[in-house]
A tleap script that builds the chain and sets N, CA, C and O, in Angstrom:
source leaprc.protein.ff14SB
mol = sequence {
  NMET TRP VAL THR GLN ALA TRP ALA GLN SER
  THR GLY GLY ALA PRO GLY GLY PHE ASP LEU
  ILE GLY MET LEU PRO ILE ILE LEU MET PHE
  VAL VAL LEU TYR PHE LEU MET ILE ARG PRO
  GLN ALA LYS LYS ALA LYS GLU HIE ARG THR
  MET VAL ALA GLY LEU GLN LYS GLY ASP GLU
  VAL VAL ALA GLY GLY GLY VAL LEU GLY LYS
  VAL THR LYS VAL GLY ASP ALA TYR VAL SER
  LEU GLU VAL ALA PRO ASN VAL GLU ILE GLN
  VAL GLN ARG PRO SER ILE GLN LEU VAL LEU
  PRO LYS GLY SER ILE ARG LYS ALA CASP
}
set mol.1.N position { 36.457 22.052 -50.843 }
set mol.1.CA position { 36.851 23.004 -49.969 }
set mol.1.C position { 36.013 23.029 -48.644 }
set mol.1.O position { 36.498 23.221 -47.529 }
set mol.2.N position { 34.715 22.811 -48.913 }
set mol.2.CA position { 33.836 22.919 -47.565 }
set mol.2.C position { 34.038 21.723 -46.797 }
set mol.2.O position { 33.970 21.778 -45.569 }
set mol.3.N position { 34.301 20.554 -47.449 }
set mol.3.CA position { 34.371 19.353 -46.718 }
set mol.3.C position { 35.804 19.501 -45.932 }
set mol.3.O position { 35.874 19.121 -44.763 }
set mol.4.N position { 36.710 19.945 -46.460 }
set mol.4.CA position { 37.973 19.957 -45.640 }
set mol.4.C position { 37.760 20.802 -44.418 }
set mol.4.O position { 38.218 20.557 -43.302 }
set mol.5.N position { 37.011 21.827 -44.755 }
set mol.5.CA position { 36.804 22.853 -43.367 }
set mol.5.C position { 35.994 21.952 -42.312 }
set mol.5.O position { 36.207 22.046 -41.104 }
set mol.6.N position { 35.206 21.216 -42.771 }
set mol.6.CA position { 34.204 20.640 -41.824 }
set mol.6.C position { 35.003 19.430 -41.057 }
set mol.6.O position { 34.768 19.053 -39.909 }
set mol.7.N position { 35.871 18.971 -41.829 }
set mol.7.CA position { 36.789 17.843 -41.171 }
set mol.7.C position { 37.663 18.402 -40.214 }
set mol.7.O position { 37.973 17.774 -39.202 }
set mol.8.N position { 38.134 19.667 -40.487 }
set mol.8.CA position { 39.123 20.340 -39.763 }
set mol.8.C position { 38.583 21.039 -38.410 }
set mol.8.O position { 39.351 21.514 -37.573 }
set mol.9.N position { 37.305 21.048 -38.299 }
set mol.9.CA position { 36.806 21.609 -36.954 }
set mol.9.C position { 36.957 20.618 -35.889 }
set mol.9.O position { 36.842 19.406 -36.067 }
set mol.10.N position { 37.242 21.237 -34.672 }
set mol.10.CA position { 37.471 20.463 -33.497 }
set mol.10.C position { 35.937 20.129 -32.775 }
set mol.10.O position { 34.963 20.875 -32.881 }
set mol.11.N position { 35.957 19.062 -32.154 }
set mol.11.CA position { 34.581 18.833 -31.349 }
set mol.11.C position { 34.472 19.690 -30.126 }
set mol.11.O position { 35.429 19.849 -29.367 }
set mol.12.N position { 33.326 20.229 -29.944 }
set mol.12.CA position { 33.263 21.046 -28.642 }
set mol.12.C position { 32.989 20.303 -27.338 }
set mol.12.O position { 32.895 20.897 -26.264 }
set mol.13.N position { 32.873 19.073 -27.463 }
set mol.13.CA position { 32.708 18.196 -26.165 }
set mol.13.C position { 32.176 16.835 -26.734 }
set mol.13.O position { 32.101 16.609 -27.942 }
set mol.14.N position { 31.838 16.012 -25.822 }
set mol.14.CA position { 31.535 14.553 -26.194 }
set mol.14.C position { 29.956 14.706 -26.348 }
set mol.14.O position { 29.180 14.971 -25.431 }
set mol.15.N position { 29.647 14.498 -27.621 }
set mol.15.CA position { 28.113 14.517 -27.868 }
set mol.15.C position { 27.499 13.256 -27.485 }
set mol.15.O position { 27.955 12.172 -27.848 }
set mol.16.N position { 26.402 13.396 -26.707 }
set mol.16.CA position { 25.854 12.096 -26.322 }
set mol.16.C position { 26.343 11.546 -24.982 }
set mol.16.O position { 25.879 10.502 -24.523 }
set mol.17.N position { 27.337 12.300 -24.326 }
set mol.17.CA position { 27.794 11.814 -23.130 }
set mol.17.C position { 26.861 12.022 -21.957 }
set mol.17.O position { 25.792 12.598 -22.162 }
set mol.18.N position { 27.172 11.609 -20.766 }
set mol.18.CA position { 26.384 11.694 -19.583 }
set mol.18.C position { 26.189 13.131 -19.179 }
set mol.18.O position { 27.188 13.792 -18.894 }
set mol.19.N position { 24.979 13.677 -19.131 }
set mol.19.CA position { 24.672 15.067 -18.802 }
set mol.19.C position { 23.623 14.991 -17.553 }
set mol.19.O position { 22.516 14.460 -17.658 }
set mol.20.N position { 24.048 15.507 -16.524 }
set mol.20.CA position { 23.364 15.371 -15.228 }
set mol.20.C position { 22.252 16.367 -15.364 }
set mol.20.O position { 21.212 16.124 -14.752 }
set mol.21.N position { 22.331 17.371 -16.030 }
set mol.21.CA position { 21.202 18.453 -16.126 }
set mol.21.C position { 20.090 17.796 -17.100 }
set mol.21.O position { 18.921 18.126 -16.899 }
set mol.22.N position { 20.360 16.957 -18.063 }
set mol.22.CA position { 19.394 16.231 -18.799 }
set mol.22.C position { 18.662 15.191 -18.039 }
set mol.22.O position { 17.463 14.972 -18.214 }
set mol.23.N position { 19.437 14.528 -17.154 }
set mol.23.CA position { 18.696 13.505 -16.308 }
set mol.23.C position { 17.904 14.084 -15.169 }
set mol.23.O position { 17.059 13.377 -14.621 }
set mol.24.N position { 18.126 15.376 -14.755 }
set mol.24.CA position { 17.428 16.031 -13.514 }
set mol.24.C position { 15.880 15.722 -13.598 }
set mol.24.O position { 15.347 15.143 -12.651 }
set mol.25.N position { 15.124 16.104 -14.741 }
set mol.25.CA position { 13.738 15.843 -14.689 }
set mol.25.C position { 13.246 14.513 -14.502 }
set mol.25.O position { 12.138 14.313 -14.005 }
set mol.26.N position { 14.105 13.474 -14.920 }
set mol.26.CA position { 13.644 12.031 -14.617 }
set mol.26.C position { 13.932 11.660 -13.219 }
set mol.26.O position { 13.188 10.916 -12.581 }
set mol.27.N position { 15.169 12.253 -12.674 }
set mol.27.CA position { 15.335 11.984 -11.164 }
set mol.27.C position { 14.238 12.702 -10.259 }
set mol.27.O position { 13.818 12.164 -9.234 }
set mol.28.N position { 13.850 13.799 -10.644 }
set mol.28.CA position { 12.867 14.561 -9.982 }
set mol.28.C position { 11.579 13.927 -10.007 }
set mol.28.O position { 10.868 13.919 -9.002 }
set mol.29.N position { 11.169 13.297 -11.287 }
set mol.29.CA position { 10.060 12.524 -11.270 }
set mol.29.C position { 9.904 11.433 -10.380 }
set mol.29.O position { 8.833 11.163 -9.837 }
set mol.30.N position { 11.017 10.767 -10.214 }
set mol.30.CA position { 11.042 9.517 -9.209 }
set mol.30.C position { 11.039 9.968 -7.780 }
set mol.30.O position { 10.626 9.256 -6.864 }
set mol.31.N position { 11.511 11.163 -7.627 }
set mol.31.CA position { 11.505 11.438 -6.049 }
set mol.31.C position { 10.025 11.933 -5.810 }
set mol.31.O position { 9.505 11.712 -4.716 }
set mol.32.N position { 9.354 12.577 -6.774 }
set mol.32.CA position { 7.919 12.964 -6.422 }
set mol.32.C position { 7.072 11.767 -6.361 }
set mol.32.O position { 6.203 11.662 -5.495 }
set mol.33.N position { 7.302 10.802 -7.300 }
set mol.33.CA position { 6.534 9.467 -7.308 }
set mol.33.C position { 6.741 8.722 -5.951 }
set mol.33.O position { 5.816 8.095 -5.435 }
set mol.34.N position { 7.952 8.808 -5.401 }
set mol.34.CA position { 8.087 8.211 -4.155 }
set mol.34.C position { 7.253 8.908 -2.938 }
set mol.34.O position { 6.548 8.283 -2.145 }
set mol.35.N position { 7.453 10.256 -2.938 }
set mol.35.CA position { 6.811 10.761 -1.742 }
set mol.35.C position { 5.225 10.907 -1.928 }
set mol.35.O position { 4.492 11.019 -0.946 }
set mol.36.N position { 4.738 10.899 -3.232 }
set mol.36.CA position { 3.320 10.931 -3.317 }
set mol.36.C position { 2.559 9.733 -3.397 }
set mol.36.O position { 1.369 9.714 -3.082 }
set mol.37.N position { 3.324 8.488 -3.897 }
set mol.37.CA position { 2.594 7.271 -4.099 }
set mol.37.C position { 3.256 6.222 -3.140 }
set mol.37.O position { 2.618 5.633 -2.267 }
set mol.38.N position { 4.531 6.050 -3.366 }
set mol.38.CA position { 5.124 4.832 -2.786 }
set mol.38.C position { 5.062 4.865 -1.339 }
set mol.38.O position { 4.485 3.967 -0.727 }
set mol.39.N position { 5.666 5.927 -0.696 }
set mol.39.CA position { 5.723 5.981 0.603 }
set mol.39.C position { 4.336 5.993 1.627 }
set mol.39.O position { 4.209 5.314 2.646 }
set mol.40.N position { 3.409 6.891 1.101 }
set mol.40.CA position { 2.068 6.629 1.798 }
set mol.40.C position { 1.494 5.137 1.670 }
set mol.40.O position { 0.965 4.607 2.647 }
set mol.41.N position { 1.603 4.526 0.540 }
set mol.41.CA position { 1.275 3.093 0.344 }
set mol.41.C position { 1.977 2.224 1.401 }
set mol.41.O position { 1.371 1.393 2.076 }
set mol.42.N position { 3.174 2.448 1.492 }
set mol.42.CA position { 3.886 1.555 2.442 }
set mol.42.C position { 3.485 1.927 3.900 }
set mol.42.O position { 3.546 1.025 4.735 }
set mol.43.N position { 3.164 2.910 4.207 }
set mol.43.CA position { 2.812 3.351 5.441 }
set mol.43.C position { 1.423 2.726 5.850 }
set mol.43.O position { 1.256 2.136 6.917 }
set mol.44.N position { 0.496 2.902 4.950 }
set mol.44.CA position { -0.736 2.352 5.159 }
set mol.44.C position { -0.663 0.783 5.205 }
set mol.44.O position { -1.430 0.118 5.902 }
set mol.45.N position { 0.282 0.261 4.439 }
set mol.45.CA position { 0.207 -1.276 4.463 }
set mol.45.C position { 0.889 -1.744 5.805 }
set mol.45.O position { 0.631 -2.844 6.293 }
set mol.46.N position { 1.753 -0.877 6.364 }
set mol.46.CA position { 2.415 -1.337 7.802 }
set mol.46.C position { 1.305 -0.971 8.823 }
set mol.46.O position { 1.256 -1.684 9.826 }
set mol.47.N position { 0.462 -0.020 8.718 }
set mol.47.CA position { -0.611 0.122 9.787 }
set mol.47.C position { -1.539 -1.123 9.656 }
set mol.47.O position { -1.858 -1.727 10.681 }
set mol.48.N position { -1.986 -1.531 8.433 }
set mol.48.CA position { -2.857 -2.578 8.353 }
set mol.48.C position { -2.202 -3.884 8.906 }
set mol.48.O position { -2.840 -4.603 9.675 }
set mol.49.N position { -0.913 -4.197 8.510 }
set mol.49.CA position { -0.244 -5.316 9.263 }
set mol.49.C position { -0.340 -5.420 10.752 }
set mol.49.O position { -0.609 -6.444 11.379 }
set mol.50.N position { -0.057 -4.100 11.296 }
set mol.50.CA position { -0.201 -4.148 12.766 }
set mol.50.C position { -1.430 -4.134 13.407 }
set mol.50.O position { -1.533 -4.448 14.593 }
set mol.51.N position { -2.552 -3.731 12.591 }
set mol.51.CA position { -3.855 -3.851 13.037 }
set mol.51.C position { -4.312 -5.210 13.053 }
set mol.51.O position { -4.956 -5.655 14.003 }
set mol.52.N position { -3.984 -5.943 11.968 }
set mol.52.CA position { -4.328 -7.463 11.824 }
set mol.52.C position { -3.506 -8.354 12.896 }
set mol.52.O position { -4.002 -9.364 13.395 }
set mol.53.N position { -2.342 -7.940 13.175 }
set mol.53.CA position { -1.562 -8.715 14.173 }
set mol.53.C position { -2.125 -8.521 15.603 }
set mol.53.O position { -1.991 -9.370 16.485 }
set mol.54.N position { -2.786 -7.301 15.771 }
set mol.54.CA position { -3.367 -7.051 17.101 }
set mol.54.C position { -4.789 -7.559 17.264 }
set mol.54.O position { -5.391 -7.254 18.294 }
set mol.55.N position { -5.334 -8.252 16.408 }
set mol.55.CA position { -6.681 -8.688 16.566 }
set mol.55.C position { -6.953 -9.692 17.696 }
set mol.55.O position { -6.325 -10.750 17.718 }
set mol.56.N position { -7.811 -9.418 18.579 }
set mol.56.CA position { -8.177 -10.426 19.620 }
set mol.56.C position { -9.524 -10.756 19.808 }
set mol.56.O position { -10.369 -10.099 19.199 }
set mol.57.N position { -9.900 -11.764 20.631 }
set mol.57.CA position { -11.296 -12.072 20.677 }
set mol.57.C position { -12.112 -10.898 21.339 }
set mol.57.O position { -11.698 -10.217 22.278 }
set mol.58.N position { -13.317 -10.763 20.721 }
set mol.58.CA position { -14.246 -9.714 21.248 }
set mol.58.C position { -14.146 -8.519 20.479 }
set mol.58.O position { -14.978 -7.657 20.762 }
set mol.59.N position { -13.177 -8.211 19.407 }
set mol.59.CA position { -13.055 -7.215 18.613 }
set mol.59.C position { -14.284 -7.201 17.592 }
set mol.59.O position { -14.699 -8.235 17.068 }
set mol.60.N position { -14.806 -5.990 17.368 }
set mol.60.CA position { -15.813 -5.793 16.310 }
set mol.60.C position { -15.144 -5.320 14.980 }
set mol.60.O position { -14.462 -4.296 14.957 }
set mol.61.N position { -15.323 -5.975 14.040 }
set mol.61.CA position { -14.424 -5.710 12.898 }
set mol.61.C position { -15.361 -5.625 11.593 }
set mol.61.O position { -16.509 -6.070 11.617 }
set mol.62.N position { -14.801 -5.023 10.451 }
set mol.62.CA position { -15.451 -5.049 9.173 }
set mol.62.C position { -14.453 -5.867 8.190 }
set mol.62.O position { -13.290 -5.521 7.982 }
set mol.63.N position { -15.012 -6.881 7.678 }
set mol.63.CA position { -14.170 -7.737 6.803 }
set mol.63.C position { -14.430 -7.363 5.241 }
set mol.63.O position { -15.290 -6.542 4.923 }
set mol.64.N position { -13.746 -7.927 4.451 }
set mol.64.CA position { -13.948 -7.783 3.033 }
set mol.64.C position { -15.301 -8.026 2.535 }
set mol.64.O position { -15.965 -9.020 2.831 }
set mol.65.N position { -15.689 -7.067 1.757 }
set mol.65.CA position { -17.141 -7.099 1.300 }
set mol.65.C position { -18.047 -6.546 2.245 }
set mol.65.O position { -19.256 -6.664 2.049 }
set mol.66.N position { -17.583 -5.920 3.308 }
set mol.66.CA position { -18.430 -5.097 4.100 }
set mol.66.C position { -19.120 -5.818 5.188 }
set mol.66.O position { -20.008 -5.219 5.795 }
set mol.67.N position { -18.780 -7.202 5.554 }
set mol.67.CA position { -19.284 -8.149 6.495 }
set mol.67.C position { -18.789 -7.705 7.887 }
set mol.67.O position { -17.605 -7.712 8.223 }
set mol.68.N position { -19.890 -7.293 8.708 }
set mol.68.CA position { -19.664 -7.001 10.097 }
set mol.68.C position { -19.578 -8.157 10.844 }
set mol.68.O position { -20.225 -9.137 10.475 }
set mol.69.N position { -18.817 -8.217 11.935 }
set mol.69.CA position { -18.843 -9.314 12.891 }
set mol.69.C position { -18.039 -9.047 14.160 }
set mol.69.O position { -17.348 -8.039 14.305 }
set mol.70.N position { -18.174 -10.017 15.071 }
set mol.70.CA position { -17.436 -10.028 16.226 }
set mol.70.C position { -16.552 -11.186 16.239 }
set mol.70.O position { -16.996 -12.301 15.967 }
set mol.71.N position { -15.227 -10.976 16.563 }
set mol.71.CA position { -14.019 -12.120 16.554 }
set mol.71.C position { -14.418 -12.916 17.634 }
set mol.71.O position { -14.708 -12.435 18.729 }
set mol.72.N position { -14.450 -14.235 17.352 }
set mol.72.CA position { -14.765 -15.179 18.358 }
set mol.72.C position { -13.480 -16.166 18.555 }
set mol.72.O position { -13.205 -16.654 19.651 }
set mol.73.N position { -12.722 -16.404 17.367 }
set mol.73.CA position { -11.619 -17.173 17.379 }
set mol.73.C position { -10.452 -16.553 16.483 }
set mol.73.O position { -10.701 -16.223 15.323 }
set mol.74.N position { -9.312 -16.415 16.971 }
set mol.74.CA position { -8.150 -15.870 16.244 }
set mol.74.C position { -7.132 -17.034 16.045 }
set mol.74.O position { -6.571 -17.603 16.982 }
set mol.75.N position { -6.942 -17.345 14.650 }
set mol.75.CA position { -5.913 -18.291 14.366 }
set mol.75.C position { -4.614 -17.593 13.651 }
set mol.75.O position { -4.488 -16.369 13.601 }
set mol.76.N position { -3.750 -18.432 13.153 }
set mol.76.CA position { -2.626 -17.872 12.566 }
set mol.76.C position { -2.985 -17.237 11.089 }
set mol.76.O position { -2.468 -16.200 10.671 }
set mol.77.N position { -3.895 -17.976 10.408 }
set mol.77.CA position { -4.302 -17.551 8.958 }
set mol.77.C position { -5.712 -17.137 8.930 }
set mol.77.O position { -6.088 -16.386 8.030 }
set mol.78.N position { -6.633 -17.607 9.947 }
set mol.78.CA position { -8.004 -17.334 9.805 }
set mol.78.C position { -8.523 -16.722 11.180 }
set mol.78.O position { -7.936 -16.832 12.256 }
set mol.79.N position { -9.692 -16.075 10.962 }
set mol.79.CA position { -10.383 -15.524 12.083 }
set mol.79.C position { -11.777 -15.938 11.872 }
set mol.79.O position { -12.370 -15.893 10.793 }
set mol.80.N position { -12.282 -16.374 13.071 }
set mol.80.CA position { -13.792 -16.661 13.032 }
set mol.80.C position { -14.610 -15.428 13.537 }
set mol.80.O position { -14.333 -14.833 14.579 }
set mol.81.N position { -15.648 -15.097 12.700 }
set mol.81.CA position { -16.572 -13.936 13.063 }
set mol.81.C position { -17.778 -14.462 13.339 }
set mol.81.O position { -18.188 -15.401 12.657 }
set mol.82.N position { -18.568 -13.916 14.428 }
set mol.82.CA position { -19.831 -13.936 14.601 }
set mol.82.C position { -20.669 -12.998 14.024 }
set mol.82.O position { -20.734 -11.897 14.569 }
set mol.83.N position { -21.445 -13.252 12.846 }
set mol.83.CA position { -22.123 -12.281 11.992 }
set mol.83.C position { -23.493 -12.131 12.538 }
set mol.83.O position { -24.081 -11.060 12.389 }
set mol.84.N position { -24.067 -13.168 13.186 }
set mol.84.CA position { -25.481 -13.313 13.785 }
set mol.84.C position { -25.484 -14.220 14.769 }
set mol.84.O position { -24.593 -15.068 14.798 }
set mol.85.N position { -26.437 -14.191 15.686 }
set mol.85.CA position { -26.427 -15.079 16.853 }
set mol.85.C position { -26.426 -16.632 16.236 }
set mol.85.O position { -27.220 -17.049 15.393 }
set mol.86.N position { -25.510 -17.270 16.764 }
set mol.86.CA position { -25.062 -18.753 16.373 }
set mol.86.C position { -24.728 -18.885 15.052 }
set mol.86.O position { -24.898 -19.985 14.527 }
set mol.87.N position { -24.231 -17.861 14.335 }
set mol.87.CA position { -23.747 -17.919 12.901 }
set mol.87.C position { -22.456 -17.363 12.838 }
set mol.87.O position { -22.233 -16.159 12.970 }
set mol.88.N position { -21.435 -18.394 12.599 }
set mol.88.CA position { -19.981 -17.989 12.528 }
set mol.88.C position { -19.458 -18.247 11.100 }
set mol.88.O position { -19.757 -19.256 10.461 }
set mol.89.N position { -18.603 -17.200 10.614 }
set mol.89.CA position { -17.965 -17.651 9.426 }
set mol.89.C position { -16.355 -17.343 9.600 }
set mol.89.O position { -15.908 -16.566 10.444 }
set mol.90.N position { -15.668 -17.985 8.784 }
set mol.90.CA position { -14.145 -17.856 8.903 }
set mol.90.C position { -13.716 -17.027 7.639 }
set mol.90.O position { -14.088 -17.245 6.486 }
set mol.91.N position { -12.814 -15.976 8.088 }
set mol.91.CA position { -12.284 -15.074 7.103 }
set mol.91.C position { -10.823 -15.161 7.216 }
set mol.91.O position { -10.330 -15.496 8.293 }
set mol.92.N position { -10.028 -14.868 6.118 }
set mol.92.CA position { -8.542 -14.797 6.266 }
set mol.92.C position { -8.240 -13.530 7.096 }
set mol.92.O position { -8.964 -12.535 7.065 }
set mol.93.N position { -7.199 -13.630 7.786 }
set mol.93.CA position { -6.801 -12.484 8.557 }
set mol.93.C position { -6.567 -11.017 7.873 }
set mol.93.O position { -6.969 -9.954 8.348 }
set mol.94.N position { -5.890 -11.169 6.753 }
set mol.94.CA position { -5.711 -9.922 5.809 }
set mol.94.C position { -7.010 -9.361 5.371 }
set mol.94.O position { -6.993 -8.153 5.132 }
set mol.95.N position { -8.118 -9.977 5.217 }
set mol.95.CA position { -9.337 -9.475 4.710 }
set mol.95.C position { -10.028 -8.565 5.782 }
set mol.95.O position { -10.941 -7.805 5.457 }
set mol.96.N position { -9.569 -8.660 7.067 }
set mol.96.CA position { -10.045 -7.622 7.998 }
set mol.96.C position { -9.856 -6.230 7.549 }
set mol.96.O position { -8.667 -5.974 7.356 }
set mol.97.N position { -10.640 -5.284 7.332 }
set mol.97.CA position { -10.399 -4.033 6.827 }
set mol.97.C position { -10.302 -2.983 7.964 }
set mol.97.O position { -9.530 -2.028 7.880 }
set mol.98.N position { -11.080 -3.185 8.987 }
set mol.98.CA position { -11.209 -2.165 10.000 }
set mol.98.C position { -11.624 -2.701 11.340 }
set mol.98.O position { -12.459 -3.605 11.372 }
set mol.99.N position { -11.182 -2.283 12.302 }
set mol.99.CA position { -11.467 -2.712 13.666 }
set mol.99.C position { -12.514 -1.481 14.228 }
set mol.99.O position { -12.150 -0.309 14.318 }
set mol.100.N position { -13.596 -1.865 14.513 }
set mol.100.CA position { -14.695 -0.862 15.006 }
set mol.100.C position { -14.489 -0.703 16.527 }
set mol.100.O position { -13.880 -1.532 17.205 }
set mol.101.N position { -15.052 0.444 17.016 }
set mol.101.CA position { -15.061 0.625 18.541 }
set mol.101.C position { -16.127 -0.445 19.126 }
set mol.101.O position { -17.061 -0.866 18.443 }
set mol.102.N position { -15.910 -0.801 20.335 }
set mol.102.CA position { -16.753 -1.630 21.025 }
set mol.102.C position { -18.062 -1.066 21.188 }
set mol.102.O position { -18.230 0.079 21.608 }
set mol.103.N position { -19.162 -1.979 20.809 }
set mol.103.CA position { -20.369 -1.547 20.848 }
set mol.103.C position { -20.966 -0.983 19.588 }
set mol.103.O position { -22.047 -0.402 19.688 }
set mol.104.N position { -20.409 -1.083 18.463 }
set mol.104.CA position { -20.574 -0.456 17.257 }
set mol.104.C position { -21.807 -1.457 16.468 }
set mol.104.O position { -22.717 -1.000 15.775 }
set mol.105.N position { -21.628 -2.579 16.701 }
set mol.105.CA position { -22.543 -3.495 16.261 }
set mol.105.C position { -23.751 -3.730 17.168 }
set mol.105.O position { -23.566 -4.261 18.263 }
set mol.106.N position { -24.875 -3.398 16.812 }
set mol.106.CA position { -26.150 -3.657 17.601 }
set mol.106.C position { -26.819 -4.983 17.231 }
set mol.106.O position { -26.962 -5.413 16.086 }
set mol.107.N position { -27.165 -5.501 18.241 }
set mol.107.CA position { -27.974 -6.826 17.999 }
set mol.107.C position { -29.372 -6.549 17.817 }
set mol.107.O position { -29.866 -5.675 18.530 }
set mol.108.N position { -30.192 -7.235 16.861 }
set mol.108.CA position { -31.493 -7.043 16.591 }
set mol.108.C position { -32.282 -7.859 17.705 }
set mol.108.O position { -31.917 -8.968 18.095 }
set mol.109.N position { -33.377 -7.204 18.162 }
set mol.109.CA position { -34.050 -7.732 19.065 }
set mol.109.C position { -35.233 -8.467 18.710 }
set mol.109.O position { -35.916 -8.998 19.586 }
savepdb mol mol.pdb
quit
């Protein structure tokens, strides 16, 4: 008798169907992730690309590893830096981290 009553009950809805309210926390997490992590990183990368594209001879820069130098040659992929009198090194353009204001690097007397 109990089994026949259980089989006779109608279903109240489609169990396991698409439920927007159940997906809302996951969607909200992706929105927060985008605005807190992805968007700022993309903005910072774009600023770095424009800074590297605008390098010119005479700029004082900080390269990867904290190397300070003055740009002497600018190529497509590499930049030559004068790190000491008559000492030049070549670094890749993307390794330039910061362009310093003119006169920031003092020469040793």
